[in-house]
N, C-alpha and C positions, 0 to 999 in steps of 0.2 A: 490349493490356493485359498486365500481368505476372502470372506464376504465383508466388504468394506462400505460403510456409509460416509459420504463426503458432503459437507455443507459449508458454504462460504457466505459472506455478506453479499447482498445483491448490488454490488458496485463493480464497475468495469475492471478496475485494477485487481480486485479480489477474484473475480471470475477468471481473468486471464491467468493468474497464478494457479487457480484451481484446475484449469484446463491442462496446464503443464503437469501437475501432479497426477491428474486422471490419466493422461497419456502414458506416463511412465509406469504407473501401476497396472493399467489395462494391458499394456504391451508385455508386462511381466506375467500376465495370466491371472491376475486378481479379478474378482467379480466386484466392480465398483459401481455403486448406485449413488447418484447425486440427489440430495434432498434440497428442494428449492421452491420458491414461490412461483405462482402461475406465469407471471411475466417472463421470468428467467427460464422457465421450463421450455417455452417455445424456442428460445435461442439455443439452448443446450441440445435439444433433440435434433437440430440441424447437423450436429457433430456425431450423430448416432450414439448419444450418451443415454444410458438408461436412467430415468428419473422417477422420483416419487414426490408428490405434492405435500407441502407443509404450509401452515399459517394461512389457509385459504380464507379465514374470516378476518384476520388482522390485516392481511395484504391482498385484498381483492384485485382483479386485473385492472380496474379503472382507478385505483388509488392515486397513482402519480398524476393523472389528469386533474382529479379533484383537489389534490393538495396544491398543485401549481396555481389553481384558480383562487386560492385562499389568500388573505392578508397575512402579514408576518406573525402577528400575535395569535391569530386563530391557528396558524400552522404550528406554533409553539405549543399551544394547549393540546392540539390533536396529538402531537408527538409524545407528550407526557402521558396522555391517556393510553396511547398505543403501547407504550413500554410495559404497562401493567398487563394489558391484554396479550402482548407478545409472550410474556413469561408464562402465563397460564395456558395458552394454546400450545406452545412448544412442549410443555410438560405432557399434555394430553397426546399430541402427535407422536412424540418420541416413545412414550409408553406403548402406544398402539403398534408402532412400527417394530419396536423391539420384540413384542409378543408375537407378531406375525412372521417376521423375517429372521430373527435371531442372528444379528450380525456379529462378526468376530472383532470388529474394530470400528470406532468412529474417528474421522478426521474432521475437526471443526475449526471454524475461524477463531483466531486468538482474540479477536475483539469481543467475542461473546463466550468467554470461558465458562460462565455459569451454565451454558447449554450442556456441558459435560457432566453436570451433577447427577442427572438421572442415570445415564449409562455407568458412571463410576460407582454409584450406590448399588448397582446391580452386578458389579464385578466385570463389566465390559471395558476393555482398555480404550483409552482416549488419547489422541495426539492432537495438538493444536498447530494450525498452520498460520504463520504470521507474514503479512505483506509489509511489515515494518521491521526496523531494527528492534531489539528487545526493549520493551517499555518498562519492565520491572527494574527495581533498584539493584545495581551490581557494583558493589564497592564504591569507588570514587567516580564512577562514570556519571556525567551530567545527564539530566533528563532529556529525552529525545525531542521535547518541544522547545528546547533552547538552542541557541547557536554557540554554546560554550564548548571549549575544548577540554580534555581531561586536565585535572589540576597539576600544576608543576611545583607548588609550594603549599605550606600549611594555610596561608590566608585564602588561597583559591579553594582548598578543600573545605574550609569552613563556609565559604560562600556557597559552594555547590550543595553542602549539607543543608544550609538555610533554604535554598531554593526547593530542595526535595521536601523538606518539612512543610513548607508553605503549600506545595502542590498536593500533598497528601492530606491536608485538612479538609474534611467534608464540607465545611461552610464555604470554602473557596471554589468548590466544584459541585454545583447542585445536581448535575446529571450523574456524577460519580456517586454522590450521596444517595440518590434514588436507586441507582444500580446496586449499591451495597445493601440497602434495606430489602430490596426484592430478592437479591441473592441469598441473604440470610433466611428469608422466608422460604425460598425454594429448598435450600439445604435442610431446613428443619422438616419440610414435608417429605424429602427424600431420605431422611435419616443419615445425612452425610455430615460428619463433624468438620467445622471450620476452625483453623488455627489463626491467631492474630497475624502471623507473618504472611498469610495469604493476601493481605490487603496492602502490601507494600508496593502497589502498582497504581499509578494515577488513573488508570482506566477502570478501576474498581476492584478487580480480584485477580490473583495469580495462583491457580491451583497447582498442586504437585504432580504435573504431567509434562511430558516432553513438548517443547515448542520448536517446531521446524521453521527456521528463519529463511525466507526465500531471498537470500542474498549470499554473495561470497563473503566469507569471513574477512578476507584481506581488505575489504572496503570499510569495515568498521574501525573504530578507534582501537588502539592497543588495549587489551583487557584480560582479566583473569577468566579462566573457564568457569562456567556455571553448569551444575549437574542437569538442568532441564533445558538448556539452550543448545541447539544443534543447527549449524548452517548447512543448507542443502544446495548452495549455488544460486545463481540468478533466478532460476525458475521462470524465465521469460518464455511465453508461448510463441515461439518463432514460427509455428505451423499455422497460425491463425490466417484466415482468408482476408487478403487485402488487395486493393487495386494496385496496378503497377504505377510507377512514378518516373517521369522523365525530368531530369534536372536541366535548368537552362545551361546551354553550352558556354564554356569559357568564363564562368562566374563562380565565385565562392558562395555556396548556399548557406544562408543563415536561417535556421528553422526556429520559429517562436510558437509556443503553445503553453497555455496555463491550465488546461483540463477544465472539467466542469466545476472544479473547486474555486473557480473565479467568482463564484457566488459570494465568497467571503469579502471580496473587494467591491462587489456591486457593479451593475452594468455601466454606469457613468464613469467610474474610476477605471474600470477595465478598458473602456474605449479610450480614455485619456492616456493610459499606459500604451495601448496599441499605437496611438498616434505618435507617441514619443519614440517608439521602436522604429516606426516608418520614417520619421524625420531623421533618426540616427543613420539608418542604412541608405536613405536617399542621397546622402552626401558622399557615399562610398561607391563609386562606379564599378569597382571590381567585384562587388558583392551583389547577390540577389536574395531578397527576403521572401520566404514563404511563411505567412502568418495564418495559423489555424485559430479560428475564434471559438472552436469547440461548441458550436451550436448557437453562439450569440450573434444576432443579426448585426452586421457591421459592414458598411460599404464606404470606405474613405473617399472624400472628394479629392479630385485631381491627384490620384495615386501615381507616383513616378513609375517609369517603365521597369525599374528593377525591384518592384514589389508585387507580389501575388497574394491575395487574400482569399481563403477558403473557409467554409464552416467546419469541415472535417478533413483531416489528412491521413493517408495511409502511413502511420508513423514509422513502422518497422522499415518499410521500403524507402521512406524519405531519409531516415537516419543513415542508411547505407551510402547515401550520396551527400550528406550534410557536412559542412565544414565546421559548424558551431551550432549549439542549441541554446536558446533562451527559454528557461523553464521556471515553473512554480516550485520545483523541488520534490515532486512526487517520486517515490522510490522506483516505481516501475519505469517512468520516463528516464530516470538517471541510469538505471541498469541497461535499458535499451540503447541509450547513447553510448555508454562506456563499452558495451560489447562491440560497438562499431568504432571505438576510439575517437569519439566526438567530444570535444571540450564543452564545458557548461558555464553559463552565467545564470545564477539562481536568484530569484526573487520570491522567497517563501511567503506563503499566505497563512497557513494554519497547521494544526496537528503536528505530525512528525517532520514537516518540511524544513523548519530551521535546523534541526539536527542532521537531516540528510545533506543539506547544502554545506553545513559545517564540516562534514566528513569529506565532501568533494574538495573543499578548500584546504583541509588539513593534509590531504594526500597530493595536493598540487595538481588537480585535474580540472580546475576552473576557478571561478571567483564567486563570492557572495556579492550580489549587486546592491545590497542595502535595502532600505525600506522602499517598497514598490511605489508608494504614493508620493515619495519625496525625490525619486530619481529624476534625472533630466535626460534629454536626448543626447546632449554632449557627453554625459557620464557613460551612457550606454555605448556611444561611438568609441570612446576611449577604451572601454573594456574589450570591445571587439578587436580593436587594433592591438591592444596589449597581449591578448591571447595569440593573435596571429603572429606577433613578433617574437614569441617565446618558444623556441624549438625544444627546450627542456620539458615543457608541458606535453608536447607531442610524444616525446620519448616515454614519459611516465604513462601517458594514455595507452601507448602500444603495449607496454608491459602489463598494465592493468587489464587491458582487453584480452591478452593471452591467458592470464590467470583465470579470468572470469569465464572465458570460452571453454577452458579445460574443465572448470567446475560444472558448466552447463551440460557438457557432454558425458559427465560421470553420473551413473544412476544412484545418486546418494539417497533419494527417497526410497527406492526399492530396497536398497541394502539396509537402511534404517528400519523400515517397516518389518522386513523379514527377521532382523535381529530382535526387535521389540516384541513381536508376536511370539518368537521362540522363548524369550524370557518370561513373557506373560503366561505362556502355556506351562512352563516349568513351575511357575508360582501358583498355578491352578486358576488363573483368570479366564483362560480360553478353553 
């Protein structure tokens, strides 16, 4: 069996997907070691996961507390400084770990593809794990950060091409421009040649290595196959430890959660939206609202009897009993809802969320709620009732749930890794 190094972004959704991959590969007998920052190391070792520390200087254990205490502009300056430090320290850490442990394979987060430059330059195979739909340009597919559908005519194709060209201009994305500069610098240090087509990705770089998309292909838009894109099923960590949840009897449960990415909305606008959702459900006596603030302090005044507000909810267990979910459109939340055949009303905030909700609406599994700051309680109420009155949505949800459950239970990660390592061995990489 192979010695595999796994590294994900220190974000909850990325860690959950990593746990799914770790379980599949470990159960198949592979020796998987998780490379992580100190804060995540403590969480992972609770699962009996073997870990090795990285980025101890860039991400000390008290970093999150110090950053939260900073003002916005100071945080921004610190983040830009950290990116440069991040590049240099990861190079040192990876070189030391490769020398000492000699892994057969790296599985790295697709958001940080430049991290694979060191291993690739030394002939070690790299696979990228993506918690989003593909971000690279694929034919006529619209960018994931938009709510556009695939084009149906030449005018729409030209418009999507225009959007792509605008997004790929470095001057329109300073973070991407900085990432490109540092990536080129690291590639030069590693002696790894970069081709112009590697930069047809709005996140900065798209290296010629497999991307494992943690989602069922059936949920994506119709598309042509791409040689580096491979769908591995939902990749939901259904085995994660959560509290039990008891739903209110004889009520249809509406679950609302925006995740920690509500930061893009700000606390005041988030609370305003929460109050609109509460007002919408308050007028529906057959429903009960469970609203998770995801850590935001919020205690509504005179909350109606059919509303419960919590800071954190056991989402997997809640969705097993939910009738509908109001979401920000994060892909993990969408997958968890669809596995349980729960329809969605989406209010995307940032990143890939507009494209995720566009796919939900395209397949008839829910609705795009519009701009979150402009919606009203009455609009939310109408969307809830519209979903409830449409039996065709429930039929489509049941069919999608069956397809995604079958994907979830198939060891696609194990099969792909075995095949990839076999080909790499034949080519002399391993």
